[in-house]
C-alpha positions as CSV (number, residue, x, y, z in Angstrom):
1,X,70.5,102.1,115.0
2,X,71.8,104.5,112.2
3,X,69.9,105.9,109.5
4,X,70.2,104.8,105.7
5,X,71.7,108.3,105.0
6,X,73.9,107.5,107.7
7,X,75.0,104.5,106.7
8,X,76.1,105.8,103.0
9,X,78.4,108.7,104.2
10,X,82.0,108.5,104.2
11,X,82.6,111.9,106.1
12,X,86.6,111.9,106.1
13,X,87.0,108.8,104.5
14,X,89.7,109.0,101.6
15,X,88.9,107.0,98.0
16,X,91.4,106.6,95.3
17,X,90.2,106.0,92.3
18,X,92.4,104.6,89.0
19,X,91.2,105.4,85.4
20,X,89.7,109.1,87.5
21,X,89.7,111.0,84.6
22,X,87.6,109.0,82.3
23,X,83.9,108.9,81.9
24,X,83.3,106.1,84.3
25,X,86.3,107.1,86.6
26,X,84.3,111.1,87.1
27,X,81.0,109.2,87.9
28,X,82.9,107.1,90.6
29,X,84.5,110.2,92.0
30,X,81.3,112.0,91.8
31,X,79.4,109.4,94.0
32,X,82.4,109.6,96.5
33,X,82.7,113.0,96.8
34,X,78.8,113.4,97.4
35,X,79.6,110.8,100.0
36,X,81.5,113.2,102.1
37,X,85.1,111.4,100.6
38,X,88.2,112.8,99.8
39,X,88.9,111.6,96.2
40,X,92.2,111.0,94.7
41,X,91.8,111.2,91.0
42,X,94.7,108.9,89.6
43,X,95.0,109.0,85.8
44,X,98.2,109.3,83.0
45,X,96.7,112.8,81.6
46,X,97.6,115.2,83.6
47,X,95.8,118.1,82.8
48,X,92.6,115.9,82.5
49,X,93.3,114.6,86.2
50,X,93.7,118.1,87.4
51,X,90.6,119.5,85.9
52,X,88.4,116.2,87.4
53,X,89.8,116.8,90.7
54,X,89.0,120.4,90.3
55,X,85.3,119.7,89.4
56,X,84.9,117.7,92.2
57,X,85.9,119.7,94.6
58,X,83.9,122.6,93.3
59,X,80.8,120.8,93.0
60,X,80.7,118.5,96.5
61,X,83.3,121.3,98.5
62,X,85.4,118.1,99.5
63,X,88.8,118.1,99.1
64,X,90.3,115.9,95.8
65,X,93.7,115.3,94.8
66,X,95.0,115.2,91.1
67,X,97.5,112.1,91.4
68,X,99.1,111.9,87.3
69,X,100.5,108.4,87.0
70,X,100.9,106.1,84.0
71,X,99.5,102.6,85.4
72,X,101.8,100.5,83.3
73,X,104.9,101.8,85.2
74,X,105.3,98.9,87.4
75,X,106.5,101.3,90.2
76,X,103.1,103.6,89.8
77,X,100.7,101.6,92.3
78,X,103.3,102.5,95.5
79,X,104.1,106.2,94.4
80,X,100.2,106.3,94.2
81,X,100.2,104.8,97.7
82,X,102.6,106.7,99.1
83,X,101.4,110.1,97.8
84,X,98.1,109.4,99.0
85,X,99.7,108.9,102.7
86,X,101.7,112.1,102.4
87,X,98.3,114.3,101.6
88,X,95.7,112.6,103.7
89,X,97.4,110.1,106.1
90,X,94.8,107.5,105.6
91,X,93.3,105.1,102.8
92,X,90.0,103.8,103.3
93,X,88.5,103.2,99.6
94,X,90.6,101.6,96.7
95,X,88.4,101.9,93.5
96,X,90.6,99.7,90.6
97,X,88.8,101.1,87.6
98,X,91.7,102.2,85.0
99,X,91.5,100.2,82.1
100,X,94.0,99.4,78.8
101,X,91.6,100.5,76.0
102,X,93.6,100.7,73.0
103,X,93.0,104.3,73.2
104,X,97.2,104.5,73.2
105,X,97.4,103.8,69.7
106,X,99.0,100.8,70.2
107,X,98.3,98.5,67.1
108,X,97.0,95.0,67.5
109,X,94.2,95.1,70.2
110,X,90.6,96.0,68.9
111,X,91.2,94.0,66.1
112,X,90.1,90.4,64.7
113,X,91.7,87.8,66.9
114,X,94.5,86.2,64.2
115,X,95.5,90.1,64.4
116,X,95.6,90.7,67.9
117,X,99.2,91.1,69.3
118,X,101.3,89.9,72.1
119,X,102.2,93.8,73.2
120,X,98.5,94.6,73.3
121,X,97.7,91.8,75.1
122,X,100.4,92.3,77.5
123,X,99.4,95.9,78.1
124,X,96.1,95.1,79.1
125,X,97.2,92.9,81.7
126,X,99.6,95.2,83.3
127,X,97.0,97.4,83.6
128,X,94.0,95.7,83.8
129,X,94.8,93.2,86.5
130,X,98.3,93.6,87.5
131,X,97.8,97.2,88.8
132,X,95.2,95.8,91.0
133,X,96.7,94.0,92.2
134,X,100.0,95.7,93.1
135,X,97.7,98.7,94.6
136,X,95.5,96.6,97.0
137,X,99.1,94.8,97.6
138,X,101.0,97.9,98.5
139,X,97.8,99.4,100.9
140,X,96.6,96.3,102.6
141,X,97.5,97.3,105.8
142,X,96.4,100.8,105.6
143,X,93.1,99.7,104.2
144,X,93.1,96.9,107.5
145,X,93.7,99.8,110.0
146,X,90.7,101.4,108.5
147,X,88.4,98.6,108.2
148,X,88.1,99.7,104.1
149,X,86.9,98.7,100.7
150,X,87.9,97.7,97.4
151,X,85.9,97.8,94.6
152,X,87.4,96.5,91.3
153,X,85.6,97.2,87.9
154,X,84.9,94.2,86.0
155,X,82.7,93.9,83.3
156,X,79.8,91.6,81.4
157,X,82.6,90.3,78.9
158,X,84.6,88.5,82.3
159,X,81.5,86.8,82.8
160,X,80.3,85.6,79.2
161,X,81.7,85.7,76.3
162,X,81.2,88.5,73.4
163,X,78.4,88.6,71.0
164,X,80.3,89.2,67.7
165,X,77.2,90.1,65.7
166,X,76.9,92.8,67.8
167,X,80.3,94.6,65.9
168,X,79.6,93.6,62.2
169,X,79.5,96.2,60.2
170,X,81.2,98.9,62.6
171,X,84.5,99.7,63.2
172,X,84.1,98.2,66.9
173,X,86.0,95.3,68.0
174,X,86.1,92.8,71.3
175,X,89.7,91.9,72.4
176,X,90.7,89.0,73.8
177,X,92.6,90.4,76.3
178,X,89.8,92.7,77.6
179,X,87.8,89.6,78.2
180,X,90.5,87.6,80.0
181,X,91.9,90.6,82.5
182,X,88.2,91.5,83.3
183,X,87.7,87.7,84.1
184,X,90.8,87.7,85.8
185,X,90.0,90.5,88.3
186,X,86.5,89.0,89.1
187,X,88.6,86.0,90.2
188,X,91.3,88.2,92.2
189,X,88.0,89.7,93.6
190,X,86.9,86.6,95.2
191,X,90.6,85.6,96.5
192,X,91.3,89.1,98.0
193,X,87.9,88.8,99.8
194,X,89.1,85.7,101.7
195,X,92.3,86.6,102.1
196,X,92.0,90.3,103.3
197,X,88.8,89.3,105.7
198,X,87.7,90.2,108.0
199,X,89.2,93.7,107.7
200,X,88.8,94.5,104.2
201,X,86.0,93.8,102.2
202,X,86.1,93.4,98.3
203,X,83.7,93.6,95.6
204,X,83.5,94.0,92.2
205,X,81.2,96.2,89.8
206,X,80.5,94.7,86.1
207,X,79.2,97.3,83.4
208,X,77.4,96.4,81.0
209,X,77.9,98.6,77.5
210,X,77.9,102.3,78.2
211,X,76.4,104.6,75.6
212,X,78.9,106.6,74.4
213,X,78.3,107.4,71.0
214,X,78.6,104.2,69.5
215,X,77.5,103.6,65.8
216,X,73.6,103.6,65.8
217,X,73.5,99.9,64.5
218,X,75.8,98.5,67.5
219,X,73.3,100.4,70.0
220,X,70.2,99.0,68.7
221,X,71.3,95.5,68.5
222,X,72.5,96.0,72.1
223,X,69.3,97.5,73.1
224,X,67.2,94.8,71.8
225,X,69.4,91.9,73.3
226,X,69.0,93.8,76.9
227,X,65.9,93.0,79.0
228,X,65.8,97.0,79.9
229,X,66.2,97.9,76.1
230,X,69.0,100.4,76.6
231,X,72.5,100.7,77.0
232,X,73.3,102.0,80.5
233,X,74.6,105.4,81.4
234,X,77.5,106.4,83.9
235,X,75.1,107.5,86.3
236,X,73.7,103.8,86.4
237,X,76.9,102.9,88.3
238,X,77.0,105.3,91.0
239,X,74.3,103.9,93.0
240,X,76.3,100.1,93.2
241,X,79.6,101.8,94.1
242,X,77.9,104.1,96.7
243,X,76.7,100.5,98.3
244,X,79.6,99.0,98.2
245,X,82.0,101.2,99.7
246,X,80.1,102.2,102.5
247,X,78.7,100.9,105.4
248,X,75.5,100.1,104.1
249,X,77.4,97.6,102.5
250,X,79.1,96.6,105.3
251,X,77.9,92.8,105.3
252,X,78.6,92.6,101.4
253,X,82.1,91.3,100.5
254,X,83.6,88.7,97.4
255,X,80.3,89.6,95.4
256,X,80.1,90.8,91.8
257,X,77.1,93.3,91.2
258,X,76.1,93.2,87.5
259,X,74.9,96.9,86.4
260,X,74.0,95.5,82.9
261,X,70.3,96.2,82.1
262,X,70.0,92.2,82.8
263,X,72.1,91.4,79.8
264,X,73.7,88.3,81.5
265,X,70.1,87.4,83.1
266,X,69.1,85.5,79.5
């Protein structure tokens, strides 16, 4: 019988992390490389992508590949799979972490509901949901050959509705497209977990609010409504990912782990 440490190891395995140059993507990349996996960092910002890959290699001593791709391009998922196979010859793990956040400057996203635009809605669906579908579809044979694992990154707002009182008096918003795509991603998780079984496991992680310099009023209100009385950190997400992608989670599929400090428990 293997030890717990042995079960969590990912030596020689290859993991693709979309949105890998972002805050959560970096934490996921660290977790995977610390487990021994070679990590493919996929993000639309070339310099940030290369920097993240360099950081992972430097800290873990395990190879990382920077793969700049704009996932709003429908051909990008196929290119990601092809480039990963060309570089490493295998795909064991896919972490669908990329998300449209409105940072592109596209208007009509994190604004009051009557002002939300169709363009922003469709852009969010493209990146948050369709890309995950395409990436797994393109890699499913390779994942099956490796008895691989997929982790989709959802959100508490894919499970419950937003408490808009949190945002009062702040410039922050909560767009319908974010909730709809995260909810869709969780349903896609269950669909793929059954369709790709028994050779591929598919699960989801749904973070709660992550502390990242939000207005003090928002952070205080959020903490007050959370049983653990604080917002989350990127580090809080690493353990759930480490479990789901490794042999430690070999009998877990079709599940959504809420890493939310208890937000959805009441």
